[in-house]
C-alpha positions as CSV (number, residue, x, y, z in Angstrom):
1,X,18.5,21.9,-41.4
2,X,15.7,20.5,-43.6
3,X,12.2,20.8,-42.2
4,X,10.5,17.4,-41.8
5,X,6.7,17.6,-41.6
6,X,4.6,15.6,-39.1
7,X,3.3,12.3,-40.3
8,X,-0.2,12.1,-41.9
9,X,-0.6,8.4,-41.2
10,X,-0.1,6.2,-38.2
11,X,1.6,2.9,-39.2
12,X,2.1,1.1,-35.9
13,X,4.3,-1.6,-37.5
14,X,6.9,0.9,-38.6
15,X,10.0,1.9,-36.7
16,X,11.9,3.5,-39.5
17,X,11.3,7.2,-39.4
18,X,12.0,9.5,-36.4
19,X,8.2,10.1,-35.9
20,X,7.4,6.4,-35.6
21,X,10.5,5.6,-33.6
22,X,9.7,8.3,-31.1
23,X,6.0,7.2,-31.0
24,X,6.9,3.7,-30.0
25,X,9.6,4.7,-27.5
26,X,7.4,7.3,-25.8
27,X,4.4,4.9,-25.3
28,X,6.8,2.1,-24.0
29,X,8.3,4.6,-21.6
30,X,5.0,5.6,-20.4
31,X,4.1,1.9,-20.0
32,X,7.2,1.4,-17.8
33,X,6.4,4.5,-15.7
34,X,3.1,2.9,-14.7
35,X,5.2,0.1,-13.2
36,X,7.0,2.6,-11.1
37,X,3.9,4.7,-10.3
38,X,1.5,1.9,-9.4
39,X,3.8,-1.0,-8.7
40,X,2.8,-0.8,-5.0
41,X,-0.9,-0.9,-5.6
42,X,-1.4,-4.6,-6.2
43,X,0.9,-5.3,-3.2
44,X,-1.1,-3.2,-0.8
45,X,-2.8,-6.2,0.9
46,X,0.7,-7.3,2.1
47,X,1.9,-3.8,2.8
48,X,-1.2,-3.1,4.8
49,X,-0.4,-6.0,7.0
50,X,3.3,-5.3,7.2
51,X,2.9,-1.7,8.2
52,X,-0.4,-2.2,10.1
53,X,-2.2,0.4,8.0
54,X,-5.8,1.6,8.8
55,X,-8.4,2.4,6.2
56,X,-7.8,6.1,6.8
57,X,-4.0,5.7,6.3
58,X,-4.6,3.8,3.1
59,X,-6.8,6.6,1.9
60,X,-4.0,9.1,2.6
61,X,-1.6,6.9,0.7
62,X,-4.0,6.8,-2.3
63,X,-4.2,10.6,-2.1
64,X,-0.4,11.0,-1.9
65,X,0.1,8.7,-4.9
66,X,-1.6,11.2,-7.2
67,X,-1.1,14.6,-5.4
68,X,2.5,15.2,-6.4
69,X,1.6,14.6,-10.0
70,X,-0.7,17.6,-10.1
71,X,2.2,20.1,-9.6
72,X,4.6,18.0,-11.6
73,X,2.3,17.9,-14.6
74,X,2.0,21.6,-14.6
75,X,5.7,22.1,-14.5
76,X,6.3,19.4,-17.1
77,X,4.0,21.0,-19.6
78,X,6.0,24.2,-19.4
79,X,9.4,22.3,-19.7
80,X,8.1,20.5,-22.8
81,X,7.4,23.9,-24.4
82,X,10.8,25.3,-23.5
83,X,13.3,22.5,-22.7
84,X,12.0,19.8,-25.1
85,X,10.3,16.5,-24.4
86,X,13.5,14.4,-24.9
87,X,15.5,16.1,-22.0
88,X,12.3,16.5,-19.9
89,X,11.4,12.8,-20.1
90,X,15.0,11.7,-19.4
91,X,15.2,13.9,-16.3
92,X,11.9,12.7,-15.0
93,X,12.9,9.0,-15.4
94,X,16.2,9.5,-13.6
95,X,14.6,11.5,-10.8
96,X,11.6,9.3,-10.4
97,X,13.6,6.0,-10.2
98,X,15.2,7.1,-6.9
99,X,12.0,6.9,-4.7
100,X,10.7,3.9,-6.7
101,X,13.7,1.9,-5.7
102,X,14.0,3.6,-2.3
103,X,10.5,2.9,-1.1
104,X,11.6,-0.4,0.3
105,X,13.4,1.5,3.0
106,X,10.1,2.6,4.5
107,X,9.4,1.0,7.9
108,X,6.5,3.1,9.1
109,X,3.3,4.7,7.8
110,X,4.9,8.2,7.7
111,X,8.0,7.2,5.7
112,X,5.9,5.1,3.3
113,X,3.5,8.0,2.8
114,X,6.5,10.4,2.0
115,X,7.9,7.9,-0.5
116,X,4.5,7.4,-2.2
117,X,4.2,11.1,-2.6
118,X,7.7,11.4,-4.1
119,X,6.9,8.5,-6.5
120,X,3.7,10.4,-7.7
121,X,5.9,12.7,-9.8
122,X,6.3,9.9,-12.2
123,X,2.7,10.4,-13.3
124,X,3.8,13.5,-15.1
125,X,5.2,11.2,-17.8
126,X,1.7,11.3,-19.4
127,X,2.0,14.9,-20.4
128,X,5.4,14.4,-22.1
129,X,3.9,11.3,-24.0
130,X,1.0,13.3,-25.3
131,X,3.1,16.4,-26.1
132,X,5.7,14.4,-28.0
133,X,3.1,12.4,-29.9
134,X,1.2,15.7,-30.8
135,X,4.4,17.1,-32.3
136,X,5.1,14.0,-34.5
137,X,1.7,13.7,-36.2
138,X,-0.5,16.0,-38.3
139,X,-3.9,17.4,-37.0
140,X,-5.9,14.8,-39.0
141,X,-4.3,11.9,-37.2
142,X,-3.3,13.6,-33.9
143,X,-6.3,12.4,-31.9
144,X,-5.7,8.8,-32.9
145,X,-2.0,8.9,-32.3
146,X,-2.4,10.5,-28.9
147,X,-5.0,7.9,-27.9
148,X,-3.0,4.9,-29.1
149,X,0.2,6.1,-27.4
150,X,-1.7,7.0,-24.2
151,X,-3.7,3.8,-24.2
152,X,-0.8,1.5,-24.8
153,X,1.1,3.4,-22.1
154,X,-1.9,3.2,-19.7
155,X,-1.9,-0.5,-20.4
156,X,1.1,-0.6,-18.0
157,X,-1.4,0.0,-15.2
158,X,-3.2,-3.3,-15.9
159,X,0.0,-5.3,-16.6
160,X,1.4,-3.9,-13.3
161,X,-1.5,-5.3,-11.4
162,X,-0.9,-8.7,-13.0
163,X,3.0,-8.8,-12.9
164,X,4.0,-7.2,-9.7
165,X,2.2,-9.9,-7.5
166,X,4.0,-12.6,-9.6
167,X,7.4,-10.9,-9.0
168,X,6.5,-10.7,-5.3
169,X,5.7,-14.4,-5.3
170,X,8.9,-15.3,-7.1
171,X,10.9,-13.4,-4.4
172,X,9.0,-15.2,-1.7
173,X,9.8,-18.5,-3.5
174,X,13.5,-17.7,-3.1
175,X,13.1,-17.7,0.6
176,X,12.3,-14.1,1.5
177,X,9.5,-13.3,3.9
178,X,6.6,-11.3,2.6
179,X,7.5,-8.3,4.7
180,X,10.7,-8.0,2.6
181,X,9.5,-9.3,-0.7
182,X,7.4,-6.3,-1.6
183,X,10.5,-4.1,-0.9
184,X,12.8,-6.0,-3.3
185,X,10.0,-6.2,-5.9
186,X,10.1,-2.4,-6.4
187,X,13.7,-2.5,-7.6
188,X,12.4,-4.0,-10.8
189,X,10.4,-1.0,-12.1
190,X,13.2,1.3,-10.9
191,X,15.7,-0.5,-13.1
192,X,13.3,-0.4,-16.1
193,X,13.0,3.3,-15.7
194,X,16.8,3.8,-15.8
195,X,17.0,1.7,-19.0
196,X,14.2,3.8,-20.6
197,X,16.0,7.0,-19.6
198,X,19.0,6.0,-21.7
199,X,16.9,4.8,-24.7
200,X,14.8,8.0,-24.7
201,X,17.7,10.3,-24.7
202,X,19.7,8.2,-27.2
203,X,17.0,7.4,-29.8
204,X,14.3,10.1,-29.8
205,X,14.2,13.6,-31.2
206,X,12.2,16.6,-29.9
207,X,10.6,17.2,-33.3
208,X,10.6,15.6,-36.7
209,X,13.2,18.1,-37.8
210,X,15.5,17.5,-34.9
211,X,16.1,18.5,-31.2
212,X,15.2,21.9,-30.0
213,X,18.9,22.8,-29.6
214,X,19.6,21.7,-33.1
215,X,16.8,23.8,-34.7
216,X,17.3,26.7,-32.3
217,X,13.7,26.5,-31.1
218,X,14.3,26.8,-27.3
219,X,15.1,30.5,-27.3
220,X,12.2,31.3,-29.5
221,X,9.7,29.4,-27.5
222,X,10.7,30.9,-24.1
223,X,8.7,34.0,-25.0
224,X,5.8,32.2,-26.5
225,X,4.0,30.6,-23.5
226,X,0.9,32.7,-23.0
227,X,-0.7,32.2,-19.7
228,X,-3.8,34.2,-20.8
229,X,-5.0,30.8,-22.2
230,X,-6.1,30.1,-18.7
231,X,-9.1,32.3,-19.3
232,X,-10.3,29.8,-21.8
233,X,-13.2,27.9,-20.2
234,X,-12.8,25.0,-22.6
235,X,-9.4,24.1,-20.9
236,X,-11.1,23.9,-17.6
237,X,-14.0,21.8,-19.0
238,X,-11.5,19.4,-20.4
239,X,-9.8,19.3,-17.0
240,X,-13.1,18.4,-15.4
241,X,-13.6,15.7,-18.0
242,X,-10.2,14.3,-17.5
243,X,-10.6,14.4,-13.7
244,X,-13.6,12.0,-13.9
245,X,-12.1,9.6,-16.6
246,X,-8.4,9.4,-16.0
247,X,-8.8,10.5,-12.4
248,X,-11.1,7.5,-11.9
249,X,-8.7,5.3,-13.7
250,X,-5.8,6.0,-11.5
251,X,-8.0,5.7,-8.5
252,X,-9.3,2.3,-9.6
253,X,-5.6,1.2,-10.3
254,X,-4.9,2.2,-6.6
255,X,-7.8,0.4,-4.9
256,X,-9.0,-2.4,-7.2
257,X,-6.7,-5.2,-5.9
258,X,-7.5,-4.3,-2.3
259,X,-11.2,-4.0,-3.0
260,X,-11.3,-7.5,-4.6
261,X,-9.4,-9.0,-1.7
262,X,-11.6,-7.3,0.9
263,X,-15.0,-7.5,-0.8
264,X,-14.8,-10.9,-2.5
265,X,-12.1,-12.7,-0.4
266,X,-9.7,-13.2,-3.4
267,X,-6.0,-14.0,-2.9
268,X,-3.5,-11.1,-3.7
269,X,-2.5,-12.7,-7.0
270,X,-6.1,-13.4,-8.2
271,X,-7.2,-10.0,-7.2
272,X,-4.3,-8.6,-9.2
273,X,-5.4,-10.5,-12.3
274,X,-9.0,-9.2,-11.9
275,X,-7.7,-5.6,-11.4
276,X,-5.4,-6.1,-14.3
277,X,-8.3,-6.8,-16.6
278,X,-9.5,-3.2,-16.0
279,X,-6.1,-1.8,-17.2
280,X,-5.8,-4.3,-20.0
281,X,-8.7,-2.6,-21.8
282,X,-6.3,0.2,-22.7
283,X,-4.9,-2.1,-25.4
284,X,-7.7,-0.9,-27.6
285,X,-10.3,1.2,-25.7
286,X,-8.4,4.5,-25.4
287,X,-7.3,4.3,-29.0
288,X,-11.0,3.7,-29.9
289,X,-11.9,7.0,-28.3
290,X,-9.3,8.8,-30.3
291,X,-10.2,7.1,-33.5
292,X,-13.9,7.8,-33.1
293,X,-13.1,11.4,-32.2
294,X,-11.0,11.9,-35.4
295,X,-13.8,10.5,-37.5
296,X,-16.5,12.5,-35.9
297,X,-14.3,15.6,-36.1
298,X,-13.9,15.2,-39.9
299,X,-17.7,15.4,-40.3
300,X,-19.0,17.4,-37.3
301,X,-15.9,19.3,-36.3
302,X,-14.9,20.2,-32.7
303,X,-18.5,20.3,-31.6
304,X,-18.9,16.6,-32.7
305,X,-15.9,15.6,-30.6
306,X,-17.3,17.4,-27.6
307,X,-20.7,15.5,-27.9
308,X,-18.8,12.2,-28.3
309,X,-16.9,13.0,-25.1
310,X,-20.0,13.9,-23.2
311,X,-21.7,10.6,-24.4
312,X,-18.9,8.3,-23.3
313,X,-18.6,10.1,-19.9
314,X,-22.4,9.5,-19.4
315,X,-22.0,5.8,-20.1
316,X,-18.9,5.6,-17.8
317,X,-21.0,7.1,-15.0
318,X,-23.8,4.6,-15.5
319,X,-21.3,1.7,-15.6
320,X,-19.8,2.9,-12.3
321,X,-23.2,2.8,-10.6
322,X,-23.8,-0.7,-11.9
323,X,-20.4,-1.8,-10.5
324,X,-21.2,-0.3,-7.2
325,X,-24.4,-2.3,-7.0
326,X,-23.0,-5.6,-8.2
327,X,-24.1,-8.4,-6.0
328,X,-21.4,-11.0,-6.9
329,X,-18.0,-11.3,-8.4
330,X,-19.3,-12.1,-11.9
331,X,-21.5,-9.0,-12.1
332,X,-18.7,-6.9,-10.6
333,X,-16.2,-8.1,-13.4
334,X,-18.8,-7.6,-16.2
335,X,-19.8,-4.1,-15.0
336,X,-16.1,-3.2,-14.5
337,X,-15.3,-4.1,-18.1
338,X,-18.3,-2.0,-19.2
339,X,-17.3,1.2,-17.4
340,X,-13.7,0.6,-18.2
341,X,-14.5,0.7,-21.9
342,X,-16.2,4.0,-21.8
343,X,-13.8,5.5,-19.2
344,X,-10.8,4.8,-21.5
345,X,-12.7,6.0,-24.6
346,X,-13.2,9.2,-22.7
347,X,-9.5,9.5,-22.0
348,X,-8.8,9.2,-25.7
349,X,-11.6,11.6,-26.7
350,X,-10.3,14.2,-24.3
351,X,-6.9,14.3,-25.7
352,X,-8.3,14.3,-29.3
353,X,-9.6,17.8,-28.4
354,X,-6.8,19.1,-26.1
355,X,-4.0,19.7,-28.6
356,X,-6.5,21.8,-30.7
357,X,-7.5,24.3,-28.0
358,X,-4.3,26.4,-28.3
359,X,-1.7,25.3,-30.8
360,X,1.0,27.7,-29.6
361,X,0.8,26.4,-26.0
362,X,0.2,22.7,-26.4
363,X,2.5,21.8,-23.5
364,X,0.9,24.2,-21.1
365,X,-2.6,23.1,-22.1
366,X,-1.7,19.4,-22.0
367,X,-0.2,19.9,-18.6
368,X,-3.3,21.7,-17.2
369,X,-5.7,19.1,-18.6
370,X,-3.4,16.2,-17.4
371,X,-3.2,17.7,-13.9
372,X,-7.0,17.8,-13.9
373,X,-6.9,14.0,-14.1
374,X,-4.8,13.8,-10.9
375,X,-6.9,16.4,-9.1
376,X,-9.9,14.1,-9.7
377,X,-7.9,11.1,-8.5
378,X,-6.8,13.0,-5.3
379,X,-10.4,14.2,-4.6
380,X,-11.8,10.6,-5.1
381,X,-9.2,9.4,-2.6
382,X,-11.0,11.2,0.2
383,X,-14.1,9.1,-0.5
384,X,-12.0,5.9,-0.1
385,X,-10.4,7.3,3.0
386,X,-13.6,7.9,4.9
387,X,-14.6,5.5,7.7
388,X,-18.2,6.2,7.1
389,X,-18.3,5.4,3.4
390,X,-17.8,1.9,2.0
391,X,-15.8,1.3,-1.2
392,X,-19.1,0.3,-2.9
393,X,-20.7,3.6,-1.8
394,X,-17.7,5.5,-3.0
395,X,-17.9,4.0,-6.5
396,X,-21.7,5.0,-6.7
397,X,-21.0,8.6,-5.6
398,X,-18.3,8.9,-8.3
399,X,-20.7,7.5,-10.9
400,X,-23.1,10.4,-10.1
401,X,-20.3,12.9,-10.3
402,X,-19.2,11.6,-13.7
403,X,-22.8,11.9,-15.0
404,X,-22.9,15.5,-13.8
405,X,-19.6,16.4,-15.6
406,X,-20.9,14.8,-18.8
407,X,-23.7,17.4,-18.8
408,X,-21.1,20.2,-18.4
409,X,-19.2,18.8,-21.4
410,X,-22.4,18.6,-23.4
411,X,-23.1,22.3,-23.0
412,X,-19.5,23.4,-23.6
413,X,-18.9,24.8,-27.1
414,X,-15.7,23.4,-28.5
415,X,-15.5,25.8,-31.5
416,X,-13.2,25.3,-34.4
417,X,-9.7,27.0,-34.1
418,X,-9.2,30.2,-36.1
419,X,-6.0,29.0,-37.6
420,X,-4.6,25.8,-38.9
421,X,-3.3,23.7,-36.1
422,X,0.0,22.6,-37.6
423,X,2.6,23.2,-34.9
424,X,5.3,25.6,-35.8
425,X,8.2,23.4,-35.3
426,X,10.9,24.9,-37.5
């Protein structure tokens, strides 16, 4: 089989080559996964009323929604290295669609919590998206490609907040009571996931040169995953960074609609639109972080990328503190857009560094850093669970934590790799 090299240029209007076809399918699949993963979040005001949930129980649900993803992302990273992203993504979509469509069967806090925990494995889709994109593009454009794919996929979190309340309202319009409408609404993202499972398996390739089985890469890679990389502090620093940027993103996706309903008295639909504006920033902001990181990297190397990441994290933290102290809805929305911009740029900047830490174990490293994001989301959930801390205070505390992590990133030395970082795909 002829060896096909990763692309040197990202042409988002192209679908012709296997690299660009895979690029578009993987970000669209990640987009759909957000509907399954966070489809319940904008419906929580209704679910809270239906299941008579307390603040503490909602906090536990928030924690569960990201907890399973931690383990899943670590396993998925290993599977990408050995089994291939194509089969791994297909299996995750098929498995994840079951609890997404089945959550409507929950009739108590306990059963709903278990379904929410099961749904959380869908969040591992991010690792596959970043891994697959890294394979398809050369080092010079890898950060940009990862950021665009991740950002457009994360856009699903914003669109979900906007669309799911509309689907819910349409079902109510057909004569169903609200207590049943949220249950039927979740069938929609489950069906989308099944459709994308077919598309992913049918129309993508593991590498530019073909699937792992076709190029006999699987057997070779099984002996190559080197867990000694866990001794590399840079991986854990990036995990901390991702904990406070992506971890905050999924936390906000979980609580935003409920927060706007409770704090500002908005309707569920209006709150969904406000929360959706946060996620909608992904259409450009995460990509912006990757693009800036690539440009900085060309001039200042990996050290420059690290300083960029530290800077946007600092600005994210300051923006969160402003959001926590907003006195009215207008200020809340303006400060939300501000910290959203830097948060999502930090997401992109983090994964502009991650694929370069260890070229032979990209899947493992991506999984560890990605899991860090969910650890952050899980830990932040405890703040929103507490009966003694208001949502506003929780946002302020997280802002201070983000600022502290930005200092850690600032002093971490992201040195240049010793060898060229072209992945050995043949």
